[in-house]
C-alpha positions as CSV (number, residue, x, y, z in Angstrom):
1,M,-88.1,-11.5,36.9
2,N,-87.1,-13.0,33.6
3,E,-87.1,-9.7,31.9
4,K,-84.7,-8.3,34.5
5,K,-82.4,-11.3,33.9
6,V,-82.5,-10.7,30.2
7,K,-81.7,-7.0,30.6
8,I,-78.8,-7.9,32.9
9,S,-77.5,-10.4,30.5
10,W,-77.5,-7.9,27.6
11,K,-75.8,-5.3,29.7
12,A,-73.1,-7.9,30.7
13,A,-72.6,-8.9,27.1
14,L,-72.4,-5.3,26.0
15,G,-69.8,-4.6,28.7
16,V,-67.8,-7.6,27.6
17,V,-67.9,-6.4,24.0
18,C,-66.9,-2.9,25.0
19,A,-64.0,-4.3,27.1
20,V,-62.8,-6.4,24.3
21,L,-63.0,-3.4,21.9
22,V,-61.1,-1.3,24.3
23,A,-58.5,-4.0,24.8
24,L,-58.1,-4.4,21.0
25,M,-57.9,-0.7,20.6
26,L,-55.2,-0.5,23.2
27,L,-53.3,-3.4,21.7
28,T,-53.4,-2.0,18.2
29,C,-52.6,1.6,19.2
30,F,-49.1,1.0,20.4
31,Y,-46.0,-0.5,19.0
32,T,-42.3,-0.8,20.0
33,V,-39.2,-0.4,17.9
34,D,-35.9,-1.5,19.2
35,D,-32.6,0.3,18.7
36,K,-31.6,-1.8,15.6
37,Q,-34.8,-1.1,13.7
38,Q,-36.8,1.6,12.0
39,A,-40.6,1.3,11.5
40,V,-42.4,2.4,8.3
41,V,-46.0,3.5,9.1
42,T,-48.7,3.3,6.4
43,T,-52.2,4.8,6.6
44,F,-54.6,3.0,4.3
45,G,-51.6,1.6,2.4
46,K,-49.8,4.9,1.9
47,I,-46.5,5.7,3.7
48,T,-47.1,8.4,6.2
49,D,-44.2,8.2,8.7
50,T,-41.0,6.5,9.6
51,T,-40.1,6.1,13.3
52,G,-37.1,5.1,15.2
53,A,-36.4,3.2,18.4
54,G,-39.0,3.6,21.3
55,L,-42.7,3.3,22.1
56,H,-45.1,4.8,19.5
57,M,-48.8,5.2,18.9
58,K,-50.8,4.5,15.7
59,L,-54.4,4.4,14.7
60,P,-56.1,1.2,15.7
61,F,-58.1,-1.5,13.9
62,G,-55.7,-1.7,10.9
63,I,-56.2,1.9,9.8
64,Q,-52.4,2.3,10.2
65,Q,-50.0,-0.6,9.6
66,V,-46.4,-0.8,10.8
67,Q,-43.5,-2.7,9.2
68,K,-40.3,-3.0,11.2
69,V,-37.0,-3.1,9.3
70,D,-33.5,-4.0,10.6
71,V,-31.4,-1.0,9.5
72,N,-28.5,-1.1,12.0
73,V,-27.6,-4.7,11.3
74,Y,-24.9,-5.9,8.9
75,Q,-26.2,-8.7,6.7
76,K,-24.3,-11.0,4.5
77,I,-24.4,-12.7,1.1
78,E,-22.2,-15.7,0.3
79,L,-21.3,-16.3,-3.3
80,G,-19.8,-19.6,-4.4
81,Y,-20.4,-21.4,-1.0
82,V,-23.0,-21.7,1.7
83,T,-22.3,-21.9,5.4
84,R,-24.7,-24.3,7.2
85,P,-26.0,-23.8,10.7
86,D,-23.5,-26.4,12.0
87,G,-20.5,-24.5,10.6
88,S,-19.8,-26.8,7.7
89,V,-19.4,-25.3,4.2
90,S,-21.0,-26.4,1.0
91,V,-19.5,-25.4,-2.4
92,K,-21.7,-23.9,-5.2
93,D,-19.7,-24.4,-8.4
94,N,-22.3,-22.7,-10.5
95,E,-21.6,-19.4,-8.7
96,S,-17.8,-19.8,-8.1
97,S,-16.6,-20.9,-11.5
98,M,-15.6,-18.0,-13.7
99,I,-13.5,-17.3,-16.8
100,T,-10.6,-14.8,-16.4
101,G,-9.4,-12.2,-18.9
102,D,-6.7,-14.6,-20.3
103,Y,-9.3,-17.4,-20.9
104,N,-8.5,-19.5,-17.8
105,I,-11.1,-21.0,-15.5
106,V,-10.9,-20.1,-11.8
107,N,-13.1,-20.7,-8.8
108,V,-13.6,-17.6,-6.7
109,D,-15.8,-17.3,-3.5
110,F,-17.0,-13.9,-2.4
111,F,-18.2,-12.7,1.0
112,V,-20.4,-9.6,0.9
113,E,-21.7,-7.4,3.7
114,Y,-24.6,-4.9,3.2
115,K,-27.2,-3.0,5.3
116,I,-30.5,-1.4,4.8
117,S,-30.0,2.3,4.4
118,N,-33.6,3.4,3.5
119,P,-36.4,1.3,4.9
120,E,-39.1,2.9,2.7
121,R,-37.2,2.2,-0.5
122,Y,-36.3,-1.2,0.7
123,L,-40.0,-2.2,1.3
124,Y,-41.7,-0.5,-1.6
125,A,-39.2,0.5,-4.4
126,S,-38.5,-3.1,-5.6
127,N,-39.5,-6.7,-5.2
128,Q,-37.0,-8.9,-3.4
129,P,-34.1,-6.3,-3.1
130,E,-31.7,-8.9,-1.6
131,M,-32.1,-11.0,-4.7
132,I,-31.5,-8.0,-6.9
133,L,-28.3,-7.2,-4.9
134,R,-27.1,-10.8,-5.1
135,N,-27.6,-10.9,-8.9
136,L,-26.0,-7.5,-9.3
137,I,-22.9,-8.6,-7.4
138,Q,-22.6,-11.8,-9.3
139,S,-22.8,-9.9,-12.6
140,Q,-20.1,-7.4,-11.6
141,V,-17.9,-10.1,-10.1
142,R,-17.9,-12.0,-13.4
143,N,-17.3,-8.7,-15.3
144,V,-14.2,-7.8,-13.2
145,V,-12.8,-11.3,-13.1
146,G,-13.4,-11.6,-16.9
147,S,-11.1,-8.6,-17.5
148,T,-8.3,-9.7,-15.0
149,S,-5.5,-12.2,-15.6
150,V,-5.6,-15.5,-13.7
151,D,-2.4,-14.7,-11.9
152,S,-3.8,-11.5,-10.5
153,V,-7.0,-13.3,-9.4
154,L,-5.1,-16.0,-7.6
155,T,-2.2,-14.0,-6.2
156,D,-1.6,-10.3,-5.7
157,G,-4.6,-8.8,-7.6
158,K,-7.3,-9.8,-5.2
159,E,-7.6,-6.4,-3.5
160,N,-7.9,-4.7,-6.8
161,V,-10.7,-7.1,-7.9
162,Q,-12.5,-6.4,-4.6
163,M,-12.3,-2.6,-5.0
164,Q,-13.5,-2.7,-8.6
165,V,-16.5,-4.9,-7.7
166,K,-17.4,-2.7,-4.8
167,D,-17.2,0.6,-6.8
168,L,-19.3,-0.8,-9.7
169,V,-22.0,-2.2,-7.4
170,T,-22.1,1.0,-5.3
171,K,-22.6,3.2,-8.4
172,I,-25.5,1.0,-9.6
173,L,-27.2,0.9,-6.2
174,E,-27.0,4.7,-6.0
175,E,-28.6,4.9,-9.4
176,Y,-31.5,2.5,-8.8
177,D,-31.9,3.3,-5.1
178,I,-33.4,0.1,-3.7
179,G,-32.7,1.0,-0.1
180,L,-29.6,-1.1,0.3
181,T,-26.0,0.0,0.9
182,L,-23.0,-2.2,0.1
183,V,-20.5,-2.3,3.0
184,D,-17.8,-4.6,2.0
185,V,-16.8,-7.1,-0.7
186,R,-14.0,-9.7,0.0
187,I,-12.6,-12.6,-1.9
188,Q,-13.0,-15.5,0.6
189,D,-11.0,-18.0,-1.5
190,S,-9.7,-18.3,-5.1
191,E,-8.1,-21.4,-6.7
192,P,-7.8,-23.1,-10.0
193,P,-10.3,-25.8,-10.8
194,T,-7.8,-28.8,-10.8
195,Q,-5.3,-30.0,-8.3
196,D,-2.4,-29.9,-10.7
197,V,-3.0,-26.3,-11.6
198,I,-3.4,-25.5,-7.8
199,E,0.1,-27.0,-7.2
200,A,1.6,-25.1,-10.1
201,F,0.2,-21.8,-8.8
202,K,1.4,-22.7,-5.3
203,A,4.9,-23.3,-6.7
204,V,4.8,-19.9,-8.5
205,E,3.7,-18.2,-5.2
206,T,6.5,-19.9,-3.4
207,A,9.0,-18.8,-6.0
208,K,7.8,-15.2,-5.7
209,Q,8.2,-15.3,-1.9
210,K,11.7,-16.7,-2.3
211,A,12.5,-13.9,-4.7
212,E,11.3,-11.3,-2.3
213,T,13.4,-12.9,0.4
214,V,16.5,-12.8,-1.8
215,V,15.8,-9.1,-2.7
216,N,15.4,-8.3,1.0
217,E,18.7,-10.1,1.9
218,A,20.5,-8.2,-0.9
219,K,19.2,-4.9,0.4
220,A,20.3,-5.8,3.9
221,Y,23.8,-6.7,2.6
222,E,23.8,-3.4,0.7
223,N,22.8,-1.5,3.8
224,A,25.5,-3.2,5.8
225,K,28.3,-2.7,3.3
226,L,27.4,0.7,2.0
227,P,28.7,2.7,5.1
228,D,32.1,0.9,4.9
229,A,32.4,1.6,1.2
230,Q,31.4,5.2,1.7
231,A,34.0,5.6,4.4
232,Q,36.7,4.0,2.2
233,A,35.7,6.4,-0.6
234,D,35.9,9.4,1.7
235,K,39.3,8.2,2.8
236,L,40.5,7.9,-0.8
237,L,39.2,11.3,-1.6
238,Q,40.9,12.8,1.4
239,N,44.2,11.1,0.5
240,A,43.9,12.3,-3.1
241,E,43.2,15.9,-1.8
242,Y,46.3,15.6,0.4
243,L,48.5,14.4,-2.5
244,K,47.1,17.2,-4.7
245,Q,48.0,19.8,-2.1
246,K,51.4,18.3,-1.5
247,R,52.2,18.5,-5.3
248,I,50.9,22.1,-5.4
249,N,53.2,23.0,-2.5
250,E,56.2,21.2,-4.0
251,G,55.5,23.1,-7.3
252,L,55.3,26.4,-5.5
253,E,58.5,25.6,-3.7
254,Q,60.3,24.8,-6.9
255,V,59.0,28.0,-8.5
256,A,60.3,29.9,-5.5
257,M,63.7,28.2,-5.8
258,F,63.8,28.9,-9.5
259,N,63.0,32.6,-8.9
260,A,65.6,32.8,-6.3
261,T,68.2,31.2,-8.5
262,Y,67.2,33.4,-11.4
263,A,67.6,36.5,-9.2
264,E,71.2,35.4,-8.4
265,Y,71.8,34.6,-12.0
266,A,70.6,38.0,-13.1
267,Q,73.2,39.6,-10.7
268,N,76.2,37.4,-11.7
269,P,75.3,35.5,-14.9
270,D,78.8,34.2,-15.5
271,I,79.5,32.9,-12.0
272,T,76.0,31.4,-11.8
273,R,76.4,29.7,-15.2
274,I,79.7,28.2,-14.2
275,R,78.3,27.0,-10.9
276,M,75.3,25.4,-12.6
277,Y,77.6,23.7,-15.0
278,Y,79.7,22.2,-12.3
279,E,76.6,21.1,-10.3
280,A,75.2,19.5,-13.4
281,I,78.4,17.6,-14.1
282,S,78.5,16.4,-10.5
283,Q,74.9,15.1,-10.8
284,I,75.4,13.5,-14.1
285,L,78.8,12.0,-13.3
286,P,78.8,11.6,-9.5
287,D,82.0,9.4,-9.5
288,V,84.1,11.7,-11.6
289,K,86.7,13.9,-9.9
290,L,86.8,17.5,-11.1
291,Y,89.9,19.6,-11.5
292,I,89.6,23.4,-11.9
293,N,92.2,25.0,-14.1
294,T,92.5,28.7,-13.3
295,G,95.6,29.5,-15.4
296,D,96.0,30.7,-18.9
297,G,97.8,27.6,-20.1
298,S,101.4,28.4,-19.4
299,N,101.0,28.9,-15.7
300,V,98.6,26.3,-14.3
301,D,97.3,26.4,-10.7
302,M,95.2,23.5,-9.7
303,L,93.1,23.0,-6.6
304,L,92.9,19.3,-5.8
305,P,90.8,17.5,-4.8
306,L,87.5,19.2,-5.6
307,E,85.5,17.0,-3.2
308,S,86.9,18.8,-0.1
309,L,85.5,22.1,-1.4
310,V,82.1,20.6,-2.4
311,N,81.7,18.7,1.0
312,G,83.0,21.7,3.0
313,G,86.2,19.9,4.0
């Protein structure tokens, strides 16, 4: 009887062990990857596969290991400041203080977005890739700011600084390939280190805005007055053209009259010469009365007065 009980106990224990082994095998044979992740599968420590979202199988009992990486998630790096969980911001002067190209000190805060582009390189190509990226961005930020004037960093040169930093960091990441891709670099804030200098730069910025306003107003005035001036100019040109044509027509008329007079003169030069003489005297001396002597000196016949003949009386 005791032997039977011992045999039953061994069978029960063996069954329990087998059930536990089966359960462990089932638990370690399957893994799930969500839609924001990729999983890197290693067999005895060597990379053998990379899987996407869904339910997958693997060899149990640690033969194959799975590391899940968030690849479809935008992650951030804050340089010069830290945002706490409660929303408050803490300044990090050792990261934000920089020297510009014209040897001025300026405080610049950067916000950086990046994502994991290659999970295998991210896990095994380097140690602490986020720290490498952070140090790389800090280095290139100081490099770009150090070759830019303080006016540009604080006013209208921010976009150019951002583009230069992004291009430089992207090229280095492509060269070393640590599995990270830079998405965006933005200047969160930039200001001089002292309040007096801050107020001075604000005054400069205000003056620039006023200058732009004055220029815009001048252009608006120009656009309003230009059509009237153009219309006036067109009117003057048309009037000048009219006067020009009028003078030409008068000249042609005088030429025609001269030609007609010359034709008459050519036919009767003496009569025409005497007539022209009398007309000239009448124009030069309009108040003088003319007497025409048609005799030879001894027998004088006069026609008086001459005005009745000239006026048709």
